[in-house]
PDB file of N, H, CA, C and O in Angstrom:
ATOM      1  N   UNK A   1     189.456 146.054  32.117  1.00  0.00           N
ATOM      2  CA  UNK A   1     188.783 147.065  31.319  1.00  0.00           C
ATOM      3  C   UNK A   1     189.674 148.299  31.119  1.00  0.00           C
ATOM      4  O   UNK A   1     189.718 148.890  30.040  1.00  0.00           O
ATOM      5  N   UNK A   2     190.372 148.663  32.183  1.00  0.00           N
ATOM      6  H   UNK A   2     190.336 148.183  33.059  1.00  0.00           H
ATOM      7  CA  UNK A   2     191.269 149.818  32.096  1.00  0.00           C
ATOM      8  C   UNK A   2     192.395 149.533  31.114  1.00  0.00           C
ATOM      9  O   UNK A   2     192.772 150.389  30.314  1.00  0.00           O
ATOM     10  N   UNK A   3     192.928 148.311  31.185  1.00  0.00           N
ATOM     11  H   UNK A   3     192.622 147.615  31.835  1.00  0.00           H
ATOM     12  CA  UNK A   3     194.048 147.955  30.314  1.00  0.00           C
ATOM     13  C   UNK A   3     193.621 147.985  28.848  1.00  0.00           C
ATOM     14  O   UNK A   3     194.395 148.391  27.981  1.00  0.00           O
ATOM     15  N   UNK A   4     192.393 147.555  28.572  1.00  0.00           N
ATOM     16  H   UNK A   4     191.764 147.224  29.276  1.00  0.00           H
ATOM     17  CA  UNK A   4     191.876 147.586  27.202  1.00  0.00           C
ATOM     18  C   UNK A   4     191.752 149.019  26.700  1.00  0.00           C
ATOM     19  O   UNK A   4     192.065 149.302  25.544  1.00  0.00           O
ATOM     20  N   UNK A   5     191.304 149.915  27.552  1.00  0.00           N
ATOM     21  H   UNK A   5     191.050 149.686  28.492  1.00  0.00           H
ATOM     22  CA  UNK A   5     191.195 151.319  27.159  1.00  0.00           C
ATOM     23  C   UNK A   5     192.574 151.928  26.925  1.00  0.00           C
ATOM     24  O   UNK A   5     192.755 152.734  26.012  1.00  0.00           O
ATOM     25  N   UNK A   6     193.539 151.544  27.747  1.00  0.00           N
ATOM     26  H   UNK A   6     193.392 150.889  28.489  1.00  0.00           H
ATOM     27  CA  UNK A   6     194.904 152.045  27.561  1.00  0.00           C
ATOM     28  C   UNK A   6     195.469 151.549  26.242  1.00  0.00           C
ATOM     29  O   UNK A   6     196.123 152.306  25.524  1.00  0.00           O
ATOM     30  N   UNK A   7     195.223 150.269  25.910  1.00  0.00           N
ATOM     31  H   UNK A   7     194.692 149.655  26.494  1.00  0.00           H
ATOM     32  CA  UNK A   7     195.702 149.735  24.638  1.00  0.00           C
ATOM     33  C   UNK A   7     195.044 150.446  23.451  1.00  0.00           C
ATOM     34  O   UNK A   7     195.711 150.738  22.458  1.00  0.00           O
ATOM     35  N   UNK A   8     193.751 150.725  23.549  1.00  0.00           N
ATOM     36  H   UNK A   8     193.210 150.488  24.356  1.00  0.00           H
ATOM     37  CA  UNK A   8     193.055 151.411  22.457  1.00  0.00           C
ATOM     38  C   UNK A   8     193.614 152.818  22.253  1.00  0.00           C
ATOM     39  O   UNK A   8     193.832 153.250  21.121  1.00  0.00           O
ATOM     40  N   UNK A   9     193.839 153.515  23.337  1.00  0.00           N
ATOM     41  H   UNK A   9     193.661 153.164  24.257  1.00  0.00           H
ATOM     42  CA  UNK A   9     194.388 154.870  23.238  1.00  0.00           C
ATOM     43  C   UNK A   9     195.815 154.840  22.699  1.00  0.00           C
ATOM     44  O   UNK A   9     196.202 155.696  21.903  1.00  0.00           O
ATOM     45  N   UNK A  10     196.592 153.856  23.133  1.00  0.00           N
ATOM     46  H   UNK A  10     196.278 153.160  23.779  1.00  0.00           H
ATOM     47  CA  UNK A  10     197.978 153.782  22.661  1.00  0.00           C
ATOM     48  C   UNK A  10     198.053 153.390  21.192  1.00  0.00           C
ATOM     49  O   UNK A  10     198.973 153.817  20.493  1.00  0.00           O
ATOM     50  N   UNK A  11     197.111 152.588  20.706  1.00  0.00           N
ATOM     51  H   UNK A  11     196.364 152.241  21.273  1.00  0.00           H
ATOM     52  CA  UNK A  11     197.085 152.264  19.271  1.00  0.00           C
ATOM     53  C   UNK A  11     196.776 153.512  18.455  1.00  0.00           C
ATOM     54  O   UNK A  11     197.380 153.735  17.406  1.00  0.00           O
ATOM     55  N   UNK A  12     195.844 154.319  18.929  1.00  0.00           N
ATOM     56  H   UNK A  12     195.354 154.138  19.781  1.00  0.00           H
ATOM     57  CA  UNK A  12     195.530 155.564  18.219  1.00  0.00           C
ATOM     58  C   UNK A  12     196.721 156.523  18.227  1.00  0.00           C
ATOM     59  O   UNK A  12     197.036 157.134  17.207  1.00  0.00           O
ATOM     60  N   UNK A  13     197.374 156.651  19.371  1.00  0.00           N
ATOM     61  H   UNK A  13     197.118 156.154  20.201  1.00  0.00           H
ATOM     62  CA  UNK A  13     198.538 157.541  19.462  1.00  0.00           C
ATOM     63  C   UNK A  13     199.691 157.027  18.602  1.00  0.00           C
ATOM     64  O   UNK A  13     200.395 157.814  17.970  1.00  0.00           O
ATOM     65  N   UNK A  14     199.881 155.716  18.579  1.00  0.00           N
ATOM     66  H   UNK A  14     199.309 155.077  19.092  1.00  0.00           H
ATOM     67  CA  UNK A  14     200.958 155.137  17.769  1.00  0.00           C
ATOM     68  C   UNK A  14     200.676 155.292  16.282  1.00  0.00           C
ATOM     69  O   UNK A  14     201.589 155.539  15.495  1.00  0.00           O
ATOM     70  N   UNK A  15     199.420 155.148  15.901  1.00  0.00           N
ATOM     71  H   UNK A  15     198.679 154.947  16.541  1.00  0.00           H
ATOM     72  CA  UNK A  15     199.050 155.343  14.501  1.00  0.00           C
ATOM     73  C   UNK A  15     199.332 156.774  14.069  1.00  0.00           C
ATOM     74  O   UNK A  15     199.838 157.014  12.972  1.00  0.00           O
ATOM     75  N   UNK A  16     199.003 157.719  14.935  1.00  0.00           N
ATOM     76  H   UNK A  16     198.593 157.524  15.826  1.00  0.00           H
ATOM     77  CA  UNK A  16     199.281 159.119  14.627  1.00  0.00           C
ATOM     78  C   UNK A  16     200.781 159.368  14.518  1.00  0.00           C
ATOM     79  O   UNK A  16     201.227 160.104  13.638  1.00  0.00           O
ATOM     80  N   UNK A  17     201.561 158.757  15.410  1.00  0.00           N
ATOM     81  H   UNK A  17     201.199 158.159  16.125  1.00  0.00           H
ATOM     82  CA  UNK A  17     203.011 158.969  15.407  1.00  0.00           C
ATOM     83  C   UNK A  17     203.670 158.331  14.191  1.00  0.00           C
ATOM     84  O   UNK A  17     204.560 158.930  13.586  1.00  0.00           O
ATOM     85  N   UNK A  18     203.247 157.129  13.826  1.00  0.00           N
ATOM     86  H   UNK A  18     202.524 156.643  14.317  1.00  0.00           H
ATOM     87  CA  UNK A  18     203.874 156.414  12.709  1.00  0.00           C
ATOM     88  C   UNK A  18     203.450 157.010  11.368  1.00  0.00           C
ATOM     89  O   UNK A  18     204.160 156.856  10.375  1.00  0.00           O
ATOM     90  N   UNK A  19     202.315 157.682  11.329  1.00  0.00           N
ATOM     91  H   UNK A  19     201.738 157.807  12.136  1.00  0.00           H
ATOM     92  CA  UNK A  19     201.874 158.276  10.064  1.00  0.00           C
ATOM     93  C   UNK A  19     202.810 159.397   9.608  1.00  0.00           C
ATOM     94  O   UNK A  19     202.806 159.769   8.435  1.00  0.00           O
ATOM     95  N   UNK A  20     203.592 159.923  10.512  1.00  0.00           N
ATOM     96  H   UNK A  20     203.595 159.621  11.465  1.00  0.00           H
ATOM     97  CA  UNK A  20     204.536 160.974  10.152  1.00  0.00           C
ATOM     98  C   UNK A  20     205.880 160.467   9.661  1.00  0.00           C
ATOM     99  O   UNK A  20     206.730 161.258   9.251  1.00  0.00           O
ATOM    100  N   UNK A  21     206.083 159.154   9.697  1.00  0.00           N
ATOM    101  H   UNK A  21     205.394 158.511  10.029  1.00  0.00           H
ATOM    102  CA  UNK A  21     207.363 158.583   9.262  1.00  0.00           C
ATOM    103  C   UNK A  21     207.337 158.356   7.760  1.00  0.00           C
ATOM    104  O   UNK A  21     206.365 157.820   7.227  1.00  0.00           O
ATOM    105  N   UNK A  22     208.390 158.758   7.082  1.00  0.00           N
ATOM    106  H   UNK A  22     209.179 159.193   7.515  1.00  0.00           H
ATOM    107  CA  UNK A  22     208.514 158.557   5.641  1.00  0.00           C
ATOM    108  C   UNK A  22     209.292 157.260   5.391  1.00  0.00           C
ATOM    109  O   UNK A  22     210.487 157.178   5.674  1.00  0.00           O
ATOM    110  N   UNK A  23     208.599 156.257   4.859  1.00  0.00           N
ATOM    111  H   UNK A  23     207.629 156.324   4.629  1.00  0.00           H
ATOM    112  CA  UNK A  23     209.219 154.960   4.606  1.00  0.00           C
ATOM    113  C   UNK A  23     209.800 154.849   3.199  1.00  0.00           C
ATOM    114  O   UNK A  23     210.330 153.796   2.846  1.00  0.00           O
ATOM    115  N   UNK A  24     209.719 155.892   2.395  1.00  0.00           N
ATOM    116  H   UNK A  24     209.289 156.748   2.682  1.00  0.00           H
ATOM    117  CA  UNK A  24     210.196 155.829   1.009  1.00  0.00           C
ATOM    118  C   UNK A  24     211.686 155.497   0.881  1.00  0.00           C
ATOM    119  O   UNK A  24     212.043 154.692   0.021  1.00  0.00           O
ATOM    120  N   UNK A  25     212.567 156.079   1.694  1.00  0.00           N
ATOM    121  H   UNK A  25     212.277 156.733   2.393  1.00  0.00           H
ATOM    122  CA  UNK A  25     213.986 155.718   1.543  1.00  0.00           C
ATOM    123  C   UNK A  25     214.304 154.284   1.982  1.00  0.00           C
ATOM    124  O   UNK A  25     215.313 153.718   1.563  1.00  0.00           O
ATOM    125  N   UNK A  26     213.461 153.708   2.812  1.00  0.00           N
ATOM    126  H   UNK A  26     212.642 154.168   3.153  1.00  0.00           H
ATOM    127  CA  UNK A  26     213.722 152.374   3.344  1.00  0.00           C
ATOM    128  C   UNK A  26     213.202 151.282   2.416  1.00  0.00           C
ATOM    129  O   UNK A  26     213.857 150.257   2.229  1.00  0.00           O
ATOM    130  N   UNK A  27     212.019 151.501   1.834  1.00  0.00           N
ATOM    131  H   UNK A  27     211.486 152.334   1.986  1.00  0.00           H
ATOM    132  CA  UNK A  27     211.327 150.484   1.038  1.00  0.00           C
ATOM    133  C   UNK A  27     211.645 150.682  -0.441  1.00  0.00           C
ATOM    134  O   UNK A  27     211.796 151.810  -0.910  1.00  0.00           O
ATOM    135  N   UNK A  28     211.745 149.570  -1.168  1.00  0.00           N
ATOM    136  H   UNK A  28     211.623 148.654  -0.787  1.00  0.00           H
ATOM    137  CA  UNK A  28     211.974 149.642  -2.612  1.00  0.00           C
ATOM    138  C   UNK A  28     210.759 150.242  -3.313  1.00  0.00           C
ATOM    139  O   UNK A  28     209.650 150.238  -2.778  1.00  0.00           O
ATOM    140  N   UNK A  29     210.985 150.752  -4.504  1.00  0.00           N
ATOM    141  H   UNK A  29     211.885 150.755  -4.939  1.00  0.00           H
ATOM    142  CA  UNK A  29     209.921 151.373  -5.281  1.00  0.00           C
ATOM    143  C   UNK A  29     208.877 150.314  -5.661  1.00  0.00           C
ATOM    144  O   UNK A  29     209.227 149.180  -5.990  1.00  0.00           O
ATOM    145  N   UNK A  30     207.601 150.694  -5.614  1.00  0.00           N
ATOM    146  H   UNK A  30     207.317 151.615  -5.347  1.00  0.00           H
ATOM    147  CA  UNK A  30     206.444 149.856  -5.944  1.00  0.00           C
ATOM    148  C   UNK A  30     206.275 148.661  -5.006  1.00  0.00           C
ATOM    149  O   UNK A  30     205.709 147.644  -5.408  1.00  0.00           O
ATOM    150  N   UNK A  31     206.744 148.763  -3.793  1.00  0.00           N
ATOM    151  H   UNK A  31     207.203 149.589  -3.466  1.00  0.00           H
ATOM    152  CA  UNK A  31     206.519 147.735  -2.774  1.00  0.00           C
ATOM    153  C   UNK A  31     205.618 148.330  -1.691  1.00  0.00           C
ATOM    154  O   UNK A  31     206.040 148.531  -0.552  1.00  0.00           O
ATOM    155  N   UNK A  32     204.389 148.601  -2.064  1.00  0.00           N
ATOM    156  H   UNK A  32     204.046 148.437  -2.989  1.00  0.00           H
ATOM    157  CA  UNK A  32     203.460 149.296  -1.182  1.00  0.00           C
ATOM    158  C   UNK A  32     203.039 148.411  -0.012  1.00  0.00           C
ATOM    159  O   UNK A  32     202.963 148.876   1.125  1.00  0.00           O
ATOM    160  N   UNK A  33     202.766 147.133  -0.291  1.00  0.00           N
ATOM    161  H   UNK A  33     202.828 146.755  -1.215  1.00  0.00           H
ATOM    162  CA  UNK A  33     202.290 146.241   0.764  1.00  0.00           C
ATOM    163  C   UNK A  33     203.353 146.017   1.834  1.00  0.00           C
ATOM    164  O   UNK A  33     203.021 145.876   3.011  1.00  0.00           O
ATOM    165  N   UNK A  34     204.610 145.983   1.446  1.00  0.00           N
ATOM    166  H   UNK A  34     204.879 146.098   0.490  1.00  0.00           H
ATOM    167  CA  UNK A  34     205.673 145.827   2.429  1.00  0.00           C
ATOM    168  C   UNK A  34     205.761 147.054   3.334  1.00  0.00           C
ATOM    169  O   UNK A  34     205.990 146.928   4.537  1.00  0.00           O
ATOM    170  N   UNK A  35     205.581 148.226   2.759  1.00  0.00           N
ATOM    171  H   UNK A  35     205.395 148.328   1.782  1.00  0.00           H
ATOM    172  CA  UNK A  35     205.602 149.455   3.561  1.00  0.00           C
ATOM    173  C   UNK A  35     204.425 149.494   4.529  1.00  0.00           C
ATOM    174  O   UNK A  35     204.578 149.908   5.678  1.00  0.00           O
ATOM    175  N   UNK A  36     203.266 149.070   4.075  1.00  0.00           N
ATOM    176  H   UNK A  36     203.142 148.733   3.142  1.00  0.00           H
ATOM    177  CA  UNK A  36     202.097 149.034   4.960  1.00  0.00           C
ATOM    178  C   UNK A  36     202.288 148.025   6.081  1.00  0.00           C
ATOM    179  O   UNK A  36     201.964 148.297   7.237  1.00  0.00           O
ATOM    180  N   UNK A  37     202.817 146.858   5.730  1.00  0.00           N
ATOM    181  H   UNK A  37     203.081 146.638   4.791  1.00  0.00           H
ATOM    182  CA  UNK A  37     203.066 145.832   6.740  1.00  0.00           C
ATOM    183  C   UNK A  37     204.094 146.312   7.763  1.00  0.00           C
ATOM    184  O   UNK A  37     203.941 146.067   8.960  1.00  0.00           O
ATOM    185  N   UNK A  38     205.130 146.986   7.301  1.00  0.00           N
ATOM    186  H   UNK A  38     205.254 147.185   6.329  1.00  0.00           H
ATOM    187  CA  UNK A  38     206.143 147.530   8.202  1.00  0.00           C
ATOM    188  C   UNK A  38     205.541 148.575   9.136  1.00  0.00           C
ATOM    189  O   UNK A  38     205.861 148.605  10.324  1.00  0.00           O
ATOM    190  N   UNK A  39     204.683 149.421   8.608  1.00  0.00           N
ATOM    191  H   UNK A  39     204.423 149.397   7.643  1.00  0.00           H
ATOM    192  CA  UNK A  39     204.065 150.438   9.463  1.00  0.00           C
ATOM    193  C   UNK A  39     203.115 149.804  10.479  1.00  0.00           C
ATOM    194  O   UNK A  39     203.021 150.282  11.609  1.00  0.00           O
ATOM    195  N   UNK A  40     202.412 148.740  10.098  1.00  0.00           N
ATOM    196  H   UNK A  40     202.488 148.352   9.180  1.00  0.00           H
ATOM    197  CA  UNK A  40     201.534 148.047  11.046  1.00  0.00           C
ATOM    198  C   UNK A  40     202.352 147.403  12.160  1.00  0.00           C
ATOM    199  O   UNK A  40     201.966 147.448  13.328  1.00  0.00           O
ATOM    200  N   UNK A  41     203.486 146.803  11.793  1.00  0.00           N
ATOM    201  H   UNK A  41     203.800 146.766  10.844  1.00  0.00           H
ATOM    202  CA  UNK A  41     204.360 146.214  12.812  1.00  0.00           C
ATOM    203  C   UNK A  41     204.878 147.295  13.758  1.00  0.00           C
ATOM    204  O   UNK A  41     204.897 147.093  14.972  1.00  0.00           O
ATOM    205  N   UNK A  42     205.295 148.431  13.221  1.00  0.00           N
ATOM    206  H   UNK A  42     205.280 148.595  12.235  1.00  0.00           H
ATOM    207  CA  UNK A  42     205.756 149.541  14.066  1.00  0.00           C
ATOM    208  C   UNK A  42     204.643 150.028  14.991  1.00  0.00           C
ATOM    209  O   UNK A  42     204.883 150.301  16.167  1.00  0.00           O
ATOM    210  N   UNK A  43     203.427 150.136  14.459  1.00  0.00           N
ATOM    211  H   UNK A  43     203.232 149.914  13.503  1.00  0.00           H
ATOM    212  CA  UNK A  43     202.294 150.602  15.260  1.00  0.00           C
ATOM    213  C   UNK A  43     202.016 149.642  16.407  1.00  0.00           C
ATOM    214  O   UNK A  43     201.823 150.075  17.543  1.00  0.00           O
ATOM    215  N   UNK A  44     201.995 148.350  16.123  1.00  0.00           N
ATOM    216  H   UNK A  44     202.152 147.999  15.200  1.00  0.00           H
ATOM    217  CA  UNK A  44     201.706 147.371  17.171  1.00  0.00           C
ATOM    218  C   UNK A  44     202.804 147.334  18.232  1.00  0.00           C
ATOM    219  O   UNK A  44     202.518 147.255  19.427  1.00  0.00           O
ATOM    220  N   UNK A  45     204.044 147.392  17.798  1.00  0.00           N
ATOM    221  H   UNK A  45     204.276 147.456  16.827  1.00  0.00           H
ATOM    222  CA  UNK A  45     205.155 147.383  18.764  1.00  0.00           C
ATOM    223  C   UNK A  45     205.148 148.637  19.631  1.00  0.00           C
ATOM    224  O   UNK A  45     205.286 148.556  20.852  1.00  0.00           O
ATOM    225  N   UNK A  46     204.990 149.770  19.008  1.00  0.00           N
ATOM    226  H   UNK A  46     204.878 149.835  18.017  1.00  0.00           H
ATOM    227  CA  UNK A  46     204.987 151.027  19.749  1.00  0.00           C
ATOM    228  C   UNK A  46     203.795 151.115  20.703  1.00  0.00           C
ATOM    229  O   UNK A  46     203.935 151.602  21.825  1.00  0.00           O
ATOM    230  N   UNK A  47     202.632 150.649  20.265  1.00  0.00           N
ATOM    231  H   UNK A  47     202.519 150.254  19.353  1.00  0.00           H
ATOM    232  CA  UNK A  47     201.458 150.704  21.135  1.00  0.00           C
ATOM    233  C   UNK A  47     201.597 149.752  22.316  1.00  0.00           C
ATOM    234  O   UNK A  47     201.154 150.076  23.418  1.00  0.00           O
ATOM    235  N   UNK A  48     202.205 148.580  22.110  1.00  0.00           N
ATOM    236  H   UNK A  48     202.564 148.317  21.214  1.00  0.00           H
ATOM    237  CA  UNK A  48     202.425 147.656  23.225  1.00  0.00           C
ATOM    238  C   UNK A  48     203.372 148.262  24.256  1.00  0.00           C
ATOM    239  O   UNK A  48     203.123 148.183  25.459  1.00  0.00           O
ATOM    240  N   UNK A  49     204.449 148.861  23.783  1.00  0.00           N
ATOM    241  H   UNK A  49     204.652 148.925  22.806  1.00  0.00           H
ATOM    242  CA  UNK A  49     205.419 149.467  24.701  1.00  0.00           C
ATOM    243  C   UNK A  49     204.787 150.640  25.449  1.00  0.00           C
ATOM    244  O   UNK A  49     204.976 150.783  26.657  1.00  0.00           O
ATOM    245  N   UNK A  50     204.049 151.466  24.744  1.00  0.00           N
ATOM    246  H   UNK A  50     203.895 151.350  23.762  1.00  0.00           H
ATOM    247  CA  UNK A  50     203.405 152.622  25.373  1.00  0.00           C
ATOM    248  C   UNK A  50     202.348 152.190  26.382  1.00  0.00           C
ATOM    249  O   UNK A  50     202.279 152.747  27.478  1.00  0.00           O
ATOM    250  N   UNK A  51     201.524 151.206  26.029  1.00  0.00           N
ATOM    251  H   UNK A  51     201.580 150.754  25.139  1.00  0.00           H
ATOM    252  CA  UNK A  51     200.478 150.742  26.938  1.00  0.00           C
ATOM    253  C   UNK A  51     201.079 150.081  28.176  1.00  0.00           C
ATOM    254  O   UNK A  51     200.585 150.282  29.285  1.00  0.00           O
ATOM    255  N   UNK A  52     202.126 149.304  27.998  1.00  0.00           N
ATOM    256  H   UNK A  52     202.527 149.141  27.096  1.00  0.00           H
ATOM    257  CA  UNK A  52     202.777 148.676  29.151  1.00  0.00           C
ATOM    258  C   UNK A  52     203.370 149.727  30.082  1.00  0.00           C
ATOM    259  O   UNK A  52     203.258 149.624  31.304  1.00  0.00           O
ATOM    260  N   UNK A  53     203.995 150.729  29.495  1.00  0.00           N
ATOM    261  H   UNK A  53     204.086 150.813  28.502  1.00  0.00           H
ATOM    262  CA  UNK A  53     204.561 151.802  30.308  1.00  0.00           C
ATOM    263  C   UNK A  53     203.472 152.545  31.077  1.00  0.00           C
ATOM    264  O   UNK A  53     203.614 152.780  32.277  1.00  0.00           O
ATOM    265  N   UNK A  54     202.394 152.913  30.403  1.00  0.00           N
ATOM    266  H   UNK A  54     202.278 152.722  29.428  1.00  0.00           H
ATOM    267  CA  UNK A  54     201.326 153.654  31.071  1.00  0.00           C
ATOM    268  C   UNK A  54     200.642 152.821  32.147  1.00  0.00           C
ATOM    269  O   UNK A  54     200.315 153.335  33.217  1.00  0.00           O
ATOM    270  N   UNK A  55     200.425 151.539  31.870  1.00  0.00           N
ATOM    271  H   UNK A  55     200.691 151.122  31.001  1.00  0.00           H
ATOM    272  CA  UNK A  55     199.772 150.675  32.855  1.00  0.00           C
ATOM    273  C   UNK A  55     200.659 150.483  34.086  1.00  0.00           C
ATOM    274  O   UNK A  55     200.169 150.518  35.214  1.00  0.00           O
ATOM    275  N   UNK A  56     201.953 150.283  33.875  1.00  0.00           N
ATOM    276  H   UNK A  56     202.351 150.254  32.958  1.00  0.00           H
ATOM    277  CA  UNK A  56     202.873 150.156  35.004  1.00  0.00           C
ATOM    278  C   UNK A  56     202.978 151.460  35.779  1.00  0.00           C
ATOM    279  O   UNK A  56     203.061 151.450  37.008  1.00  0.00           O
ATOM    280  N   UNK A  57     202.973 152.564  35.080  1.00  0.00           N
ATOM    281  H   UNK A  57     202.905 152.573  34.082  1.00  0.00           H
ATOM    282  CA  UNK A  57     203.025 153.864  35.739  1.00  0.00           C
ATOM    283  C   UNK A  57     201.778 154.090  36.591  1.00  0.00           C
ATOM    284  O   UNK A  57     201.867 154.614  37.701  1.00  0.00           O
ATOM    285  N   UNK A  58     200.622 153.696  36.071  1.00  0.00           N
ATOM    286  H   UNK A  58     200.550 153.271  35.169  1.00  0.00           H
ATOM    287  CA  UNK A  58     199.386 153.839  36.842  1.00  0.00           C
ATOM    288  C   UNK A  58     199.379 152.914  38.052  1.00  0.00           C
ATOM    289  O   UNK A  58     198.926 153.310  39.126  1.00  0.00           O
ATOM    290  N   UNK A  59     199.869 151.698  37.897  1.00  0.00           N
ATOM    291  H   UNK A  59     200.237 151.377  37.025  1.00  0.00           H
ATOM    292  CA  UNK A  59     199.866 150.766  39.028  1.00  0.00           C
ATOM    293  C   UNK A  59     200.864 151.194  40.103  1.00  0.00           C
ATOM    294  O   UNK A  59     200.619 150.967  41.288  1.00  0.00           O
ATOM    295  N   UNK A  60     201.967 151.800  39.720  1.00  0.00           N
ATOM    296  H   UNK A  60     202.165 151.984  38.757  1.00  0.00           H
ATOM    297  CA  UNK A  60     202.932 152.289  40.708  1.00  0.00           C
ATOM    298  C   UNK A  60     202.368 153.501  41.443  1.00  0.00           C
ATOM    299  O   UNK A  60     202.553 153.635  42.653  1.00  0.00           O
ATOM    300  N   UNK A  61     201.685 154.377  40.725  1.00  0.00           N
ATOM    301  H   UNK A  61     201.534 154.268  39.742  1.00  0.00           H
ATOM    302  CA  UNK A  61     201.160 155.582  41.365  1.00  0.00           C
ATOM    303  C   UNK A  61     199.983 155.265  42.283  1.00  0.00           C
ATOM    304  O   UNK A  61     199.717 156.020  43.218  1.00  0.00           O
ATOM    305  N   UNK A  62     199.271 154.159  42.033  1.00  0.00           N
ATOM    306  H   UNK A  62     199.487 153.546  41.273  1.00  0.00           H
ATOM    307  CA  UNK A  62     198.166 153.765  42.911  1.00  0.00           C
ATOM    308  C   UNK A  62     198.714 153.221  44.223  1.00  0.00           C
ATOM    309  O   UNK A  62     198.134 153.441  45.287  1.00  0.00           O
ATOM    310  N   UNK A  63     199.828 152.513  44.141  1.00  0.00           N
ATOM    311  H   UNK A  63     200.299 152.334  43.277  1.00  0.00           H
ATOM    312  CA  UNK A  63     200.439 151.942  45.351  1.00  0.00           C
ATOM    313  C   UNK A  63     200.994 153.086  46.161  1.00  0.00           C
ATOM    314  O   UNK A  63     201.562 152.867  47.231  1.00  0.00           O
TER     315      UNK A  63
END
């Protein structure tokens, strides 16, 4: 249950962080779906890394 809450919080934090990235120089003009897909991939990757880090940090501090 704790891990699920950590993942939910990290997805929200990652969404906020990725929303500030400008993908216009990277993506071709009028390729909106590719930019959205790229941002979703970034959000999922960043949230997984953040949640794993926080969960490991919590488990180490409990020990």
